[in-house]
MARDRENFI-686288 format. One line per field, with one value per residue (C-alpha): residue in one letter; chain; x, y, z. Coordinates in nm, 2 decimals. Layout:
loba c(a:...)
mimar c(A:...)
X c(X:...)
Y c(Y:...)
Z c(Z:...)
// end
This chain:
loba c(m:t:e:g:r:l:r:t:l:r:d:l:t:d:p:v:v:v:i:a:f:a:g:w:n:d:a:g:q:a:a:t:a:a:v:d:h:l:v:d:l:a:d:g:e:e:i:f:s:l:d:p:d:e:f:y:d:f:q:v:n:r:p:q:v:s:r:p:g:p:t:e:t:e:v:t:w:p:t:t:a:f:a:m:g:r:l:g:e:r:d:a:v:f:v:y:g:p:e:p:n:v:r:w:r:a:f:t:a:q:v:l:s:g:l:r:s:a:e:p:s:l:v:v:l:l:g:a:l:l:a:d:t:p:h:t:r:p:i:p:i:s:g:a:t:s:d:l:l:v:a:e:r:l:g:l:e:l:s:t:y:e:g:p:t:g:i:l:g:v:l:a:e:a:c:a:a:a:g:i:p:t:i:s:l:w:a:a:v:p:h:y:v:a:q:t:p:c:p:k:a:t:l:a:l:l:g:r:l:e:d:l:l:d:c:p:i:d:q:g:d:l:p:e:l:s:r:a:w:e:r:g:v:a:e:l:a:a:e:n:s:d:i:a:d:y:v:a:g:l:e:q:e:q:d:a:t:e:l:p:e:a:t:g:d:a:i:a:a:e:f:e:r:y:l:r:r:r:d:g:q:p)
mimar c(A:A:A:A:A:A:A:A:A:A:A:A:A:A:A:A:A:A:A:A:A:A:A:A:A:A:A:A:A:A:A:A:A:A:A:A:A:A:A:A:A:A:A:A:A:A:A:A:A:A:A:A:A:A:A:A:A:A:A:A:A:A:A:A:A:A:A:A:A:A:A:A:A:A:A:A:A:A:A:A:A:A:A:A:A:A:A:A:A:A:A:A:A:A:A:A:A:A:A:A:A:A:A:A:A:A:A:A:A:A:A:A:A:A:A:A:A:A:A:A:A:A:A:A:A:A:A:A:A:A:A:A:A:A:A:A:A:A:A:A:A:A:A:A:A:A:A:A:A:A:A:A:A:A:A:A:A:A:A:A:A:A:A:A:A:A:A:A:A:A:A:A:A:A:A:A:A:A:A:A:A:A:A:A:A:A:A:A:A:A:A:A:A:A:A:A:A:A:A:A:A:A:A:A:A:A:A:A:A:A:A:A:A:A:A:A:A:A:A:A:A:A:A:A:A:A:A:A:A:A:A:A:A:A:A:A:A:A:A:A:A:A:A:A:A:A:A:A:A:A:A:A:A:A:A:A:A:A:A:A:A:A:A:A:A:A:A:A:A:A:A:A:A:A:A:A:A:A:A:A:A:A)
X c(0.00:0.17:0.24:0.01:-0.28:-0.22:-0.21:-0.57:-0.67:-0.50:-0.63:-0.99:-1.25:-1.33:-1.33:-1.52:-1.43:-1.70:-1.59:-1.78:-1.68:-1.90:-1.88:-1.85:-1.91:-2.22:-2.53:-2.82:-2.58:-2.69:-2.35:-2.23:-2.57:-2.54:-2.20:-2.34:-2.62:-2.38:-2.15:-2.45:-2.58:-2.24:-2.17:-1.87:-1.60:-1.36:-1.01:-0.81:-0.83:-0.59:-0.42:-0.66:-0.37:-0.23:-0.53:-0.80:-0.84:-1.02:-1.16:-1.34:-1.42:-1.46:-1.40:-1.72:-1.75:-1.97:-2.03:-2.07:-2.10:-2.17:-1.80:-1.66:-1.57:-1.49:-1.36:-1.42:-1.18:-1.28:-1.09:-1.11:-1.19:-1.15:-1.40:-1.45:-1.75:-1.93:-2.17:-2.33:-2.05:-1.77:-1.57:-1.62:-1.40:-1.56:-1.37:-1.55:-1.52:-1.52:-1.35:-0.99:-0.89:-0.52:-0.24:-0.46:-0.17:-0.04:-0.39:-0.45:-0.12:-0.23:-0.57:-0.42:-0.17:-0.47:-0.65:-0.34:-0.32:-0.69:-0.65:-1.01:-1.20:-1.37:-1.36:-1.69:-1.68:-2.02:-2.10:-2.40:-2.44:-2.71:-2.90:-3.22:-3.42:-3.77:-3.83:-4.13:-3.93:-3.67:-3.34:-3.10:-2.78:-2.49:-2.22:-1.88:-1.53:-1.20:-1.14:-1.26:-1.29:-1.48:-1.71:-1.79:-1.83:-2.07:-2.24:-2.11:-2.01:-1.64:-1.57:-1.58:-1.60:-1.35:-1.34:-1.31:-1.30:-1.32:-1.13:-1.33:-1.20:-0.84:-0.89:-1.05:-0.74:-0.50:-0.68:-0.68:-0.31:-0.26:-0.46:-0.73:-1.08:-1.28:-1.62:-1.80:-2.17:-2.33:-2.68:-2.85:-3.02:-3.29:-3.11:-3.41:-3.42:-3.04:-3.04:-3.20:-3.09:-3.22:-3.30:-3.45:-3.10:-2.94:-3.19:-3.12:-2.74:-2.79:-3.01:-2.76:-2.48:-2.69:-2.73:-2.35:-2.25:-2.53:-2.57:-2.89:-2.88:-3.15:-3.31:-3.42:-3.64:-3.50:-3.81:-4.04:-3.80:-3.79:-4.17:-4.18:-3.92:-4.11:-4.43:-4.26:-4.11:-4.44:-4.61:-4.35:-4.38:-4.76:-4.72:-4.51:-4.65:-4.31:-4.16:-4.46:-4.44:-4.07:-4.11:-4.38:-4.14:-3.87:-4.12:-4.23:-3.87:-3.76:-4.07:-4.01:-3.66:-3.68:-3.91:-3.67:-3.94:-4.14:-3.87:-3.85:-3.49:-3.59:-3.88:-3.66:-3.38:-3.63:-3.77:-3.42:-3.35:-3.67:-3.56:-3.21:-3.35:-3.61:-3.35:-3.11:-3.36:-3.30)
Y c(0.00:0.32:0.63:0.84:0.60:0.59:0.97:0.99:0.81:1.06:1.36:1.23:1.35:1.08:0.81:0.49:0.19:-0.05:-0.38:-0.66:-0.94:-1.15:-1.53:-1.74:-1.44:-1.31:-1.53:-1.38:-1.11:-0.92:-0.78:-0.67:-0.52:-0.32:-0.18:-0.10:0.09:0.29:0.37:0.51:0.70:0.85:0.95:0.72:0.74:0.46:0.58:0.26:-0.12:-0.40:-0.59:-0.88:-1.10:-1.12:-1.25:-1.40:-1.73:-1.63:-1.97:-1.93:-1.55:-1.50:-1.16:-1.01:-0.90:-0.60:-0.41:-0.04:0.01:-0.19:-0.23:-0.20:-0.47:-0.41:-0.67:-0.61:-0.80:-0.92:-0.71:-0.55:-0.17:0.12:0.40:0.72:0.92:1.09:0.95:1.23:1.45:1.19:1.05:0.69:0.44:0.13:-0.18:-0.44:-0.71:-1.09:-1.28:-1.34:-1.69:-1.69:-1.52:-1.41:-1.29:-1.07:-0.95:-0.87:-0.68:-0.46:-0.39:-0.32:-0.07:0.13:0.11:0.24:0.54:0.62:0.60:0.50:0.55:0.22:-0.06:-0.25:-0.59:-0.69:-1.06:-1.28:-1.65:-1.92:-2.00:-2.17:-1.85:-1.79:-1.53:-1.41:-1.27:-0.99:-1.09:-1.16:-0.95:-1.05:-0.80:-0.88:-0.75:-0.87:-0.53:-0.51:-0.13:-0.13:-0.40:-0.19:0.13:-0.01:-0.28:-0.57:-0.92:-1.03:-1.26:-1.63:-1.81:-2.09:-2.28:-2.23:-1.86:-1.64:-1.33:-1.13:-1.33:-1.29:-0.91:-0.89:-1.06:-0.84:-0.52:-0.62:-0.69:-0.35:-0.18:-0.07:-0.07:-0.33:-0.49:-0.76:-0.76:-1.07:-1.12:-1.46:-1.54:-1.81:-2.10:-2.23:-1.91:-1.85:-1.86:-1.52:-1.18:-1.10:-0.73:-0.79:-0.90:-0.60:-0.37:-0.53:-0.49:-0.12:-0.07:-0.21:-0.01:0.31:0.24:0.19:0.49:0.71:0.84:0.84:0.60:0.65:0.32:0.40:0.13:-0.14:-0.15:-0.21:-0.47:-0.64:-0.66:-0.79:-1.05:-1.17:-1.19:-1.40:-1.64:-1.67:-1.77:-2.03:-2.17:-2.19:-2.41:-2.66:-2.81:-2.94:-2.60:-2.44:-2.69:-2.63:-2.25:-2.28:-2.49:-2.22:-1.95:-2.14:-2.21:-1.84:-1.71:-1.93:-1.80:-1.43:-1.17:-0.89:-0.69:-0.66:-0.54:-0.19:-0.16:-0.26:-0.02:0.26:0.18:0.19:0.53:0.67:0.56:0.74:1.06:1.04:1.00:1.28:1.52:1.43:1.52:1.85)
Z c(0.00:-0.12:0.10:-0.12:-0.06:0.31:0.32:0.21:0.53:0.76:0.94:0.97:1.22:1.48:1.21:1.24:1.01:0.90:0.74:0.57:0.33:0.10:0.13:0.44:0.67:0.49:0.52:0.33:0.20:0.51:0.61:0.26:0.19:0.51:0.40:0.05:0.22:0.44:0.14:-0.05:0.26:0.34:-0.02:0.00:-0.26:-0.33:-0.27:-0.35:-0.37:-0.30:-0.58:-0.66:-0.80:-0.45:-0.26:-0.49:-0.67:-0.99:-1.04:-0.71:-0.73:-1.10:-1.27:-1.42:-1.78:-1.87:-2.20:-2.14:-2.52:-2.83:-2.90:-2.55:-2.30:-1.93:-1.69:-1.32:-1.09:-0.74:-0.49:-0.15:-0.17:0.07:0.05:0.25:0.34:0.63:0.89:1.08:1.22:1.18:0.90:0.80:0.62:0.46:0.37:0.16:-0.10:-0.13:0.14:0.02:-0.09:-0.02:0.18:0.47:0.68:0.41:0.34:0.71:0.72:0.43:0.57:0.91:0.76:0.63:0.96:1.14:0.91:0.97:1.35:1.40:1.72:1.65:1.39:1.34:1.17:1.03:0.97:0.93:1.00:0.95:1.26:1.40:1.42:1.29:1.01:1.20:1.50:1.52:1.38:1.67:1.66:1.88:1.96:2.11:2.16:2.31:2.47:2.82:2.82:2.49:2.63:2.94:2.74:2.48:2.69:2.49:2.57:2.57:2.28:2.38:2.05:1.98:1.65:1.27:1.17:0.86:0.77:1.02:1.30:1.18:1.14:1.49:1.64:1.45:1.54:1.91:1.90:1.74:2.01:1.78:1.95:1.76:1.79:1.59:1.51:1.37:1.24:1.28:0.95:0.93:0.77:0.58:0.36:0.34:-0.05:-0.09:0.03:0.37:0.41:0.75:0.88:0.70:0.88:1.21:1.17:1.08:1.38:1.62:1.45:1.49:1.86:1.91:1.71:1.84:1.49:1.28:0.99:0.72:0.65:0.30:0.15:0.38:0.60:0.30:0.16:0.49:0.51:0.16:0.24:0.54:0.35:0.08:0.33:0.50:0.17:0.10:0.45:0.42:0.11:0.30:0.62:0.73:0.71:0.87:1.17:1.19:1.20:1.47:1.68:1.65:1.75:2.06:2.15:2.11:2.28:2.58:2.63:2.54:2.41:2.30:2.11:2.43:2.67:2.80:2.68:2.33:2.32:2.45:2.20:1.91:2.03:2.05:1.69:1.58:1.75:1.60:1.25:1.30:1.43:1.14:0.87:0.69)
// end
């Protein structure tokens, strides 16, 4: 990563970094859709990308061909991009792309070099996983960090996961070792509808991020898309009695253990989000 590129990440105002990768870390495309939404919302501009030859297997992540004109051909290579924009009163850096296929340690070193230049007040890693959760209930969002001070300040759990990990887990460890405040937010996507984009999970990730950053995030058309997604899944479930029975069992199990939508904290958090968005309107 050249000095000129790193210079563009310096002298930022209270920057936050949001990172998501397509692939293993991104069930229902929930995390990458959240970053795409934020880039659009923040008027994000791509400032540079990593050399794809270094980190991607093009037989796994194929380049895409487009034709901008009748006699023109353009090849877009899979890569990890850095973009900059504004979220409220603070600068924001967005890092996104497909999960790299090879040389993860070298990849992490390059991403970490950019993060050190930005000197972020917080790095947020977004992910989504498949889970036994019903589509009819709020999408669970788990938040964790390995930094005790960050956990106490933001009311998060300390990370306890052990097992196979993706690039998000590798980056979380590298950021912690570098002393960069880092948290991970994961959405639990109903596994029986994992093949389609899940705007409901994207919306849930953005809502949790809005709470943590204390910054209004315009939801755009995500609430409408979320309701349409839920209606579509309900129609499919109604056509299959086995799926309908399975969903009913998941509902009973979740309702027996928790009712997050009915708690005072959840109601207060939703009202605070409403006030932030209202006050943030021109």
